[in-house]
PAKOLDO-862696 format. One record per residue (C-alpha): residue in three letters; chain; x, y, z. Coordinates in steps of 0.05 Angstrom, whole numbers. Layout:
BEGIN
["ALA" "A" [X Y Z]]
...
//
This chain:
BEGIN
["LEU" "A" [0 0 0]]
["THR" "A" [56 48 18]]
["LEU" "A" [92 36 -48]]
["ALA" "A" [28 45 -87]]
["LEU" "A" [14 111 -50]]
["LEU" "A" [85 135 -64]]
["LEU" "A" [77 120 -138]]
["VAL" "A" [10 157 -139]]
["MET" "A" [42 217 -106]]
["LEU" "A" [99 217 -156]]
["LEU" "A" [48 214 -212]]
["VAL" "A" [10 273 -182]]
["ILE" "A" [74 314 -176]]
["THR" "A" [98 301 -246]]
["GLY" "A" [29 307 -277]]
["ALA" "A" [15 373 -242]]
["GLY" "A" [83 399 -262]]
["GLY" "A" [71 382 -334]]
["ALA" "A" [2 411 -334]]
["LEU" "A" [24 477 -302]]
["MET" "A" [88 487 -343]]
["PRO" "A" [54 524 -402]]
["ALA" "A" [19 571 -353]]
["TRP" "A" [83 582 -314]]
["MET" "A" [124 598 -376]]
["ASP" "A" [68 644 -400]]
["VAL" "A" [76 684 -336]]
["VAL" "A" [151 685 -346]]
["GLY" "A" [142 709 -417]]
["ARG" "A" [97 766 -396]]
["THR" "A" [138 785 -335]]
["ILE" "A" [211 778 -356]]
["PRO" "A" [236 815 -418]]
["THR" "A" [265 772 -474]]
["THR" "A" [336 797 -464]]
["LEU" "A" [335 782 -390]]
["ARG" "A" [305 712 -389]]
["GLY" "A" [371 676 -400]]
["ARG" "A" [402 708 -339]]
["PHE" "A" [338 699 -300]]
["PHE" "A" [339 624 -311]]
["ALA" "A" [414 621 -301]]
["VAL" "A" [409 654 -232]]
["ALA" "A" [349 611 -214]]
["SER" "A" [386 548 -234]]
["ALA" "A" [448 569 -195]]
["LEU" "A" [407 583 -133]]
["ALA" "A" [369 517 -142]]
["GLY" "A" [436 480 -147]]
["LEU" "A" [460 513 -83]]
["GLY" "A" [395 496 -49]]
["GLY" "A" [399 425 -73]]
["LEU" "A" [470 419 -46]]
["LEU" "A" [450 445 22]]
["GLY" "A" [388 402 21]]
["SER" "A" [428 339 7]]
["VAL" "A" [472 353 67]]
["GLY" "A" [410 365 111]]
["THR" "A" [377 302 84]]
["ALA" "A" [438 260 100]]
["TYR" "A" [439 288 171]]
["ILE" "A" [365 274 182]]
["LEU" "A" [370 203 155]]
["ALA" "A" [430 190 199]]
["THR" "A" [400 217 264]]
["ILE" "A" [326 201 261]]
["ARG" "A" [298 131 258]]
["THR" "A" [265 103 195]]
["PRO" "A" [210 115 173]]
["SER" "A" [203 179 214]]
["SER" "A" [265 207 180]]
["TYR" "A" [232 203 112]]
["GLY" "A" [170 235 139]]
["VAL" "A" [211 294 165]]
["CYS" "A" [245 301 97]]
["PHE" "A" [178 301 62]]
["LEU" "A" [150 352 111]]
["ILE" "A" [208 399 101]]
["ALA" "A" [202 393 26]]
["ALA" "A" [127 410 32]]
["VAL" "A" [144 472 72]]
["PHE" "A" [193 497 19]]
["MET" "A" [142 483 -35]]
["GLY" "A" [92 524 4]]
["LEU" "A" [143 581 8]]
["SER" "A" [152 576 -66]]
["TYR" "A" [77 583 -77]]
["ALA" "A" [75 643 -29]]
["ALA" "A" [130 677 -70]]
["LEU" "A" [91 663 -134]]
["THR" "A" [28 696 -105]]
["LEU" "A" [69 760 -95]]
["THR" "A" [88 764 -168]]
["ARG" "A" [55 821 -205]]
["GLU" "A" [31 788 -269]]
["PRO" "A" [16 834 -328]]
["PRO" "A" [-55 823 -354]]
["ALA" "A" [-62 772 -409]]
["VAL" "A" [-89 794 -476]]
["VAL" "A" [-144 747 -499]]
["THR" "A" [-149 748 -575]]
["SER" "A" [-195 689 -587]]
["PRO" "A" [-252 654 -551]]
["PRO" "A" [-240 587 -516]]
["VAL" "A" [-246 525 -560]]
["PRO" "A" [-262 452 -543]]
["LEU" "A" [-203 408 -527]]
["GLY" "A" [-214 364 -588]]
["THR" "A" [-214 424 -634]]
["TYR" "A" [-152 451 -601]]
["LEU" "A" [-114 386 -609]]
["SER" "A" [-135 379 -682]]
["ARG" "A" [-99 444 -697]]
["ILE" "A" [-31 417 -675]]
["PRO" "A" [-14 380 -740]]
["THR" "A" [-31 442 -780]]
["LEU" "A" [14 484 -735]]
["LEU" "A" [72 436 -746]]
["ARG" "A" [62 436 -821]]
["ARG" "A" [59 511 -823]]
["ASP" "A" [117 525 -775]]
["ARG" "A" [172 483 -806]]
["ASN" "A" [224 518 -763]]
["LEU" "A" [191 492 -700]]
["THR" "A" [185 423 -731]]
["TRP" "A" [259 419 -746]]
["PHE" "A" [275 445 -677]]
["LEU" "A" [234 390 -644]]
["ALA" "A" [267 338 -688]]
["SER" "A" [336 364 -669]]
["ARG" "A" [317 363 -595]]
["SER" "A" [295 291 -600]]
["PHE" "A" [362 271 -631]]
["ALA" "A" [398 312 -577]]
["ILE" "A" [360 276 -522]]
["PHE" "A" [384 209 -550]]
["GLY" "A" [453 241 -550]]
["MET" "A" [446 247 -475]]
["MET" "A" [426 175 -464]]
["ALA" "A" [495 154 -438]]
["SER" "A" [497 208 -384]]
["GLY" "A" [473 161 -329]]
["PHE" "A" [528 111 -344]]
["PHE" "A" [590 154 -341]]
["THR" "A" [601 143 -267]]
["VAL" "A" [587 69 -272]]
["TYR" "A" [637 62 -329]]
["ALA" "A" [690 99 -289]]
["LEU" "A" [680 53 -229]]
["ARG" "A" [679 -12 -270]]
["ALA" "A" [727 1 -328]]
["LEU" "A" [775 55 -303]]
["GLY" "A" [784 31 -232]]
["ALA" "A" [755 93 -199]]
["ALA" "A" [750 90 -123]]
["PRO" "A" [683 106 -89]]
["TRP" "A" [710 174 -67]]
["HIS" "A" [719 193 -140]]
["VAL" "A" [643 199 -144]]
["GLY" "A" [648 260 -100]]
["VAL" "A" [701 289 -146]]
["PHE" "A" [658 276 -207]]
["THR" "A" [599 310 -173]]
["ALA" "A" [641 371 -156]]
["VAL" "A" [667 377 -227]]
["LEU" "A" [595 370 -253]]
["LEU" "A" [572 426 -207]]
["ALA" "A" [631 470 -227]]
["GLY" "A" [615 460 -301]]
["GLN" "A" [542 475 -288]]
["ILE" "A" [556 538 -248]]
["ALA" "A" [605 564 -301]]
["GLY" "A" [556 545 -355]]
["ASN" "A" [499 583 -322]]
["VAL" "A" [541 646 -315]]
["VAL" "A" [566 646 -387]]
["LEU" "A" [507 616 -424]]
["GLY" "A" [455 660 -388]]
["TRP" "A" [490 723 -413]]
["LEU" "A" [502 693 -482]]
["ALA" "A" [429 672 -491]]
["ASP" "A" [406 742 -475]]
["HIS" "A" [454 774 -525]]
["ALA" "A" [459 722 -581]]
["GLY" "A" [397 679 -575]]
["HIS" "A" [378 613 -545]]
["ARG" "A" [392 573 -608]]
["LEU" "A" [466 585 -600]]
["THR" "A" [464 566 -526]]
["ILE" "A" [428 501 -542]]
["MET" "A" [479 485 -597]]
["ILE" "A" [535 495 -546]]
["GLY" "A" [500 447 -499]]
["VAL" "A" [491 394 -552]]
["ALA" "A" [564 402 -574]]
["ALA" "A" [584 392 -501]]
["THR" "A" [544 328 -500]]
["VAL" "A" [579 302 -563]]
["ALA" "A" [646 321 -534]]
["ALA" "A" [630 287 -468]]
["ASN" "A" [614 221 -503]]
["LEU" "A" [677 225 -545]]
["VAL" "A" [720 238 -484]]
["ALA" "A" [687 181 -447]]
["LEU" "A" [701 137 -507]]
["THR" "A" [775 154 -512]]
["ALA" "A" [797 177 -442]]
["PRO" "A" [860 138 -421]]
["SER" "A" [858 158 -348]]
["LEU" "A" [812 184 -293]]
["PRO" "A" [838 256 -294]]
["VAL" "A" [821 261 -368]]
["PHE" "A" [755 225 -356]]
["SER" "A" [736 279 -305]]
["ALA" "A" [727 327 -364]]
["VAL" "A" [665 287 -382]]
["PHE" "A" [630 315 -321]]
["ALA" "A" [651 386 -334]]
["LEU" "A" [622 380 -404]]
["LEU" "A" [559 348 -376]]
["GLY" "A" [551 407 -329]]
["ILE" "A" [554 455 -388]]
["GLN" "A" [501 414 -423]]
["VAL" "A" [456 416 -362]]
["ALA" "A" [465 491 -357]]
["ALA" "A" [446 500 -430]]
["ILE" "A" [382 461 -420]]
["ASN" "A" [364 500 -357]]
["VAL" "A" [376 567 -390]]
["SER" "A" [347 557 -460]]
["SER" "A" [305 495 -471]]
["LEU" "A" [240 528 -447]]
["ASN" "A" [258 600 -462]]
["VAL" "A" [268 587 -536]]
["LEU" "A" [197 560 -542]]
["LEU" "A" [170 628 -520]]
["GLU" "A" [206 660 -578]]
["PHE" "A" [181 609 -628]]
["ALA" "A" [110 631 -615]]
["PRO" "A" [90 683 -668]]
["GLU" "A" [43 718 -619]]
["THR" "A" [36 723 -544]]
["ALA" "A" [-29 684 -541]]
["GLY" "A" [5 624 -574]]
["ARG" "A" [60 616 -522]]
["PRO" "A" [25 564 -479]]
["THR" "A" [12 521 -541]]
["TYR" "A" [85 525 -562]]
["VAL" "A" [111 509 -493]]
["GLY" "A" [63 450 -484]]
["LEU" "A" [78 423 -553]]
["GLY" "A" [153 432 -544]]
["THR" "A" [155 394 -479]]
["THR" "A" [105 339 -497]]
["SER" "A" [132 322 -566]]
["VAL" "A" [201 304 -540]]
["ALA" "A" [173 263 -481]]
["PRO" "A" [176 197 -521]]
["ALA" "A" [250 208 -535]]
["ALA" "A" [263 225 -462]]
["PHE" "A" [228 161 -441]]
["ALA" "A" [260 115 -492]]
["ALA" "A" [332 141 -492]]
["PRO" "A" [354 115 -423]]
["LEU" "A" [318 49 -436]]
["LEU" "A" [355 40 -501]]
["ALA" "A" [421 58 -468]]
["GLY" "A" [409 7 -413]]
["VAL" "A" [393 -48 -463]]
["LEU" "A" [455 -32 -504]]
["VAL" "A" [500 -31 -442]]
["ASP" "A" [476 -100 -423]]
["THR" "A" [484 -128 -493]]
["VAL" "A" [545 -94 -525]]
["GLY" "A" [578 -55 -468]]
["PHE" "A" [593 17 -452]]
["PRO" "A" [637 41 -511]]
["PRO" "A" [584 28 -565]]
["VAL" "A" [533 66 -523]]
["PHE" "A" [581 126 -519]]
["GLY" "A" [592 122 -594]]
["ALA" "A" [518 118 -610]]
["ALA" "A" [502 176 -564]]
["ALA" "A" [556 218 -597]]
["LEU" "A" [526 202 -665]]
["PHE" "A" [456 220 -643]]
["GLY" "A" [481 285 -613]]
["ALA" "A" [520 302 -677]]
["VAL" "A" [457 293 -718]]
["GLY" "A" [418 338 -671]]
["LEU" "A" [473 391 -674]]
["GLY" "A" [474 387 -749]]
["LEU" "A" [399 399 -753]]
["LEU" "A" [404 458 -707]]
["ALA" "A" [460 488 -748]]
["THR" "A" [430 477 -817]]
["ARG" "A" [355 472 -810]]
["VAL" "A" [335 514 -749]]
["ARG" "A" [335 590 -752]]
["ASP" "A" [339 630 -688]]
["PRO" "A" [266 650 -675]]
["ARG" "A" [287 715 -642]]
["HIS" "A" [314 740 -709]]
["GLN" "A" [251 722 -748]]
["PRO" "A" [204 778 -769]]
["GLU" "A" [146 748 -731]]
["ALA" "A" [184 736 -667]]
["VAL" "A" [154 759 -601]]
["THR" "A" [206 801 -565]]
["GLU" "A" [170 833 -506]]
//
């Protein structure tokens, strides 16, 4: 019963997060100017990373000092308090009024318009295709540490080093890519993140020693920063008008969900059947295809005549 309840709660959290994401990004789009959103998300990601680091220390202390299962209950309660504080902060946000340009339509009619939108907006279609390939390019990310422990003889304490390098790459990436996205566009930032993924897989494939292999985690941190800064922000700029932003955000996140679900499963099957190096090679190839599509088929929506740049 407890396990079933936990799974239901996880479903509620993820389902609610997915349902609210378009509305949340619509508020961001109407509250934060286009040329400040990159730094806004960069700072938010940096603070979230710091909070996560402090939270992990606090969680370890609670689990070590309070008996199970009470320790887990305390952790869940503290998390609920911080979620409540987040909601309180959101209620203090002064949201600009939305401009309603069309009456509400039935859900079936709304969904039937999606194929037409994708046929009309080929730039968005190519972007979503490139993102799907890039997601498969990330499929080996969860196996880098395992490979270092099994194949390169890393000691357990190296995991801490890898984590520190990952956080350093992410922090540096947030600082640089947030500024770059605001000044040069999110397409370039995403391309840098995908290129970092390709490079990480190639380094993992060829690294002769642990010090060299550590670069994999720095590159992975840069890739995580690029996703945090630009993956949602760019969807706001793809929308040709303000009223279409929720549709573009919802479509952009939902359409790549199958790839996000399938990629780690494919990587796990390949690791079990052919080993780690072929997985790193395949991930590098997928990432290279995604990068190529971004470079040759996707135009930066900010520089399109119909771009929304509030």
